[in-house]
N, C-alpha and C positions, 0 to 999 in steps of 0.2 A: 565438674565432668569432663572427661580427655576427650572428648567433640572435637573435630575440626571445623571453626567457624569463618573462616577464613585465609583464600591462600592468594599471597600477590609475588608479582617477580618484576625486576628489573635486571636492566644490562649494568653491567660492570665490568669493569678490566683487571685483567689477568697481568700474570708478570713481566709479559711479552707487548704488554700496550696493545694487548686485541682483546675485546668484548666477549664477555661468558656470561653466562648468566649467574642471576642472585634471587633466590627464593624464600619468601616469609612466609611459616605458618601461624596462624595466632588460633587458639581454641577456647572455648566459649566459658572457659573458666580464668581467661587473661592472659595465662601462660601462652610465650611464644619462642618460636627458633626462626634461625636463619642459618642458608646454606652458600656456597658457592663452589661453581662444578671448573677441575681442572679442564685442561686442551693439551692433547700431544703433538709434538714435532713430527716426529719419525712414525706416524702410525701405521698399521697395518691393514692390510685390506681386509681384514676376519671382524673388525673391530663394529660394534654398533656407528650409526650414521649423528654425527655431530650436525645438528642444523642452522646452516647460516645463509645469511636474508641472500648474497649474492648481487647486490646492488652497487651504486658511485658508495655509498657512506663508508667509512672504515674497511674500502677497498675490498668491498665484500664479505665481508667477516662479521657484519651485524649479527645480533640475533634476535630481531624484532618480531622475529616471524615464532620461533623458539618459545619468547614471551608471552606472544599472543596466544599462544598455544596451552600455555598454562591459563591464562587467564578465561578462554573462549571454551574449552576442552575438559581438561583437567580440573580446576578448580570448580565448575558443576556436579562434578564426576564421584569427588570428592566430601565437600562438603557438608557436616554430617555425620561424615564415619569417625571410628574410636583411633583416634594414633594412633595408639599401642599395638593393632592389629597391622605390623607392618610388610606381614607378606599377602594380608588380604588386599591393603593398599597398592603394594607393588605389580600386583595379576591383575590389579583392575587396570590401573594403567597401559600395561602388557595387552590387554583386550582394546582399550578405546584405540593404541593404537595398532594393532593388528596385522602389523610387519616382522619378519623374522630380524632388521637392521632398525628396527623404531625411527625410520625413516619419513613416516608421517608426520609423527611429534616433535621427533628430533630425540636423540637421549639424552642430549644436554636439558631438555624438559625436563623429560623425565628422572632424570639423575637428582636435578636441582629440586623437585619435590621429595623424592626419596631420603635423598638426608638431612633435610630441615622435616621431616617425619620423625625419622628416628630421633633427631637431637630433642626433639618436641614429645617424643616416648620418656626419652631419659628425665627428662625437667617437670613431664608431668609425675613420676614417679620418684622424683629429688632424689635420683641414685647419678653417680657420676658415667658419664656417657661409657667407659669401657666397660662397666659394669653390667650395662643393659644391652649391649653388646652382646655380651657374653651368656646373657640369659635368651637372647632373641638369636639367635646363633642356636641354643638350643631347640626354642619353641620351633625352628622351624625344620631342623636335622635331628631333633636323638638325641645332640650329643653337644657334650658340655667341656670346650676345651678349659684345659688348665693355663692357667694367664701368667704371663711371663713378664717382663723386661725385654727387648729387642738386640739384636747386634745391627746396630747401625753399619749401613753400606753407603760411604763416604763419597762421591765423584768428587773426586780431590784433581783429577786432569779432563777434561772435556774434549770432543773433537767431533768428527760426524757433525751431524744432522744439527749437533749441540752449539756448534762454534763455527766462527770466520777463520778455519785456520786449517793445516793437509794432512793434520792428521786423522787415518781413518777410522778407527777402531773409535765409535762413542763415548765412552767411559771409561774411565781408570778409579777404579774404587778400589779405597783402604777399608777392611773386619778389623777392628780391636777384640778377635777373640781369645786373647788372654787378658784380659781387663778384669778387673773383680766386680765391676757392677756398672751400670749405665751409667753413672756420672763421671766414672773415670776412662769410661768409654771416651765419651766427647771432651775429657781433658788432652787424651792423648790424640785424640783425630785434629785438636782446633790447635795441640802444638805443632802436630806431625806438619799441618797446612800452612803455617808462619813457615813454619823453617823452609819449606818448598819454594814459597814464592823467596823467599833471601836468596836459595838457590841460583832461581830463574833472575834475578835482579843480578846474582854476581855473573851472569851467562849473557849479561843484555837480551836476554828475551823475555818476551812480553808476559806483564803479570795482569792485563784484562782476564775478565772473566766470563763465560758463556752460559747459556741458560740457565745452570743448575748449579750453579756460584764454582764452578772450579776454572783453574788456570785453563787459560787456550792458547798456550803460544804454538809457532810452528817448531817442528822438531823432524831429525831425520829418520826415525823411524819410529814403530809400535815400542820396541826395546828401549827405546828412549826413555819414553816416559815413565815406563814402569822401573829403568835404572833410576831414573832421578828421583820417583819415590820412594825405592827402599835405600836410599843417601840421604831423605829428610827421616827416614822412620829411624838409621842409625846415629845419626845425630842430636835423637834425644832418647838415646841410649835403650831403645825399645831393638827386638829383633825381629824380622821378617819372619812369617810362619808360626813364629811362637806365638809372638804379641799378635803380630798385626799381620793380617792378610789378607791378599790382592784377587779385585774382582775385576772380571770385564764383563760390559756390555759391549760386544761386538756389533749391533745393530747391522747384522752381516744384510737381510737386503735390501740395507741402501745403495751398499757397493756390488751388489750381485746383477747379472744381466747374461742373457744366453748362457747359463750355464756357467761361469768365470766369476770369482771374486777377484776382482777388480781392486787393487788396493795400489792407488794413484800417490799415495804418497811415498811409498816404497817401490813405484814402477814397475811392481808384480803382481802377474794375472795368472789363478790358482784356480783347477777344478774343484770339485769339492771334497775328492780322496785328498788334494794336495794339500788345502786351506785345514781339513780333519790333522795333518800332520803337523801343519804350523803353528796351528795350536797347540799340541802335543807336544812339540818342543818348548814351546812359551812354559807350558804345566812343568815339565821334568829340569828347567833350568831356573824357573822364579816360584814361590808359594803361591800360587793362583787357587785359590779355593773354589770362584764360583765361575761360571763363563755363560752370559745369559747371550742369546740368538746367537751362537755359536754356526750358523746357518741358514739359508735364507727360510723366509717362512711356509714356502712349497716345494722347498729343497727334500723332500721324505727321505730318500733314498741319502742323501748329506747326512741328515739328522740321523739315521739309523745308525749307519756308519760312524759317527762322533759318540754317539750313546754306548756303542759295541768298544770304543776305543778307550776313550775315557770315563764315561759312565759310574764304574768302581772306585774312582778317583778324585770326581771333581765333582761339583751343582753345575749341572746344564740347564739353565733354565728358559723356558718357553715364553717370550713375552709374546711377539706379533706370531706366534707358530698357536696360542692357544687362545689369544686374545679374552681372556676371564672368560671363557666361554665353557660349559658344561660338555656339549658334543665335541667340539675340540677337544677338548683334556682327554675326553673316554677316546679320542682316535687316538691320539699318543699314548693313553696307556696300554690299548689293543696292540699298539703296533709298536712297540717299546724307542718313542720319539720322548728324547728328553727324561729328566727325575725330579726337575723341579718347575713349579711356573708362578711367574710375575703376576699380581694380583693389582689389577686397576680398575676401580669400579668404573669410570668411564669407559671404556672398552665396552659395557656391557649395558649399563645404565642404568641399575636399581640394586641395591643394598640387598632382597632376598635373593638372586641368581649371583652374585658374589660371593656371598654365604652358601651357596649352595656347591659353587667351583673348588670353593677353600675344603667345605664337609667331602665332596669327589676325591679328593688329594690326598685329603688323609686319610681317607681308608683303605687308597691303594699304596702308601706311602711316598708320594707328592710333598715334600717340600711348599712352601706357600711364603713367598716374601712381598710383603704389602710397600707398594710405589705410588710415589708420586708421579707427576708429568712435567714435564717440561714448560711449559706455561700453569702457574701452579696462583694459589692466593694465599691469603693468611688463613683460611679456612684450614682446620688441623683435625679433621677429623677421622686421618690415616692413621695417627698416632693410639687414637683410643681404638680404633680398628685392629693394631698391630695388638695391642696389649690383650684385647678381649677375646679375641680368636686366638691368644697363645702362638703365633706362628714362629715367632721365635728372631725374623730378621725384618726391617726396614731399611728402604731404599727412599731417602728425601734428598739428595743432593749435597753439596757442601756445606759448611758449617759458616756460611757467608749468603748474603739478602736473606731480607727478613721473610720469603715466600718461604726458604727452606727452614729457616730455622725456629719459625713458630710452628714446625713440627716438632724438633728436638728440644724446643723450651717445653712445651707440655709434655714429654714425657719425663723431661725432669721433674716435673711437677706429680706428675704422678707416681716418680721413682718413690718420695716423698710423701706421698699422702696414701700408698700402699706400700708399707716398708717391707712389707713379708712377701712380696714377691721376687721370686728367681730370676739373675740374669743367665742369656739364653745362651752360653761359653759353649754348650757342647751342641751345638745345633747341627753346626757341618760336620760330615761324616760319618 
């Protein structure tokens, strides 16, 4: 039977050396599944609460309280339930917590269980996780997405909160939109990444990497970062815009204060309209297909203006703006803020709520991009999530560091196992 017999959790370590939650579920039939929970650095104010201990150990970042909540509160309530009832289990945990931000039990505790339940359900039915996710999404939302292999968004130059350098924009990404399949996309990406390293070395610039595996040199401007990437693209006989698109994650909340966007790396201070014009000029000059968090999470007028100016020619992605939350996304839909949403399941805390947010986006023409966090583990669930939900885009860092490449390697296996899946070449535009 697929009945939960035990739920255990421990504290493990993420890619920044910070504690996080790992959860193991065992069923009465002996089937088991384990999860690990990611953690962000540039976190939005609307995210569900990541419960930390706040004591001397691990500089206050331990998760023993979250682990104890799994053992003492969540497990007793879920043992005996059918693991394939994902929505029922998630909703029971939400009720157990009883807060809008999951501050009682901790979103990291709840998500650890929710993820383990998802994997255990797939193991019980003996189907690949991505196929099980596709069915669970249909069970919850009455919509069965067409599965496809995603375009990867690879963060190959890190700045902002992800690196110890002077670049204000947090992520400079490449998108192999002209590739014929996911394998070719990854080949191109790794070749560009290797060539970029050589370009940086030739300029005597640092080739150390940031949290997400991208290089983290000190540069004169954001434009210099883009120019270096374009040179690496051309050095591999590829064409920017046709073969490889550029994507940015501004993480603008991190450099916004009192109505001003302070680009310290360029010694420039801009108001919302001026920063919109700054981004518009970049998209005119370079083949930028996607801009994430181009405005502060609460600069709604700025978001409206940015969407009005760029929304018909660029993917404008809300991350901190929406925090994978149905209510926040509905506001964005109603007020014409952005046209796409970043999906991070630890922002909201359960698989069910994550799927409901994607569904709302689908109903309203919003693209969804499945995303990692800067603090990651070897858990590769988001690779299956992206395929199972058919979102067509995944953002999970550079082709560097095992916490990042675990997701890409999982997708390479899925492509082989499910050879009839199309590659989402035309998801942009």
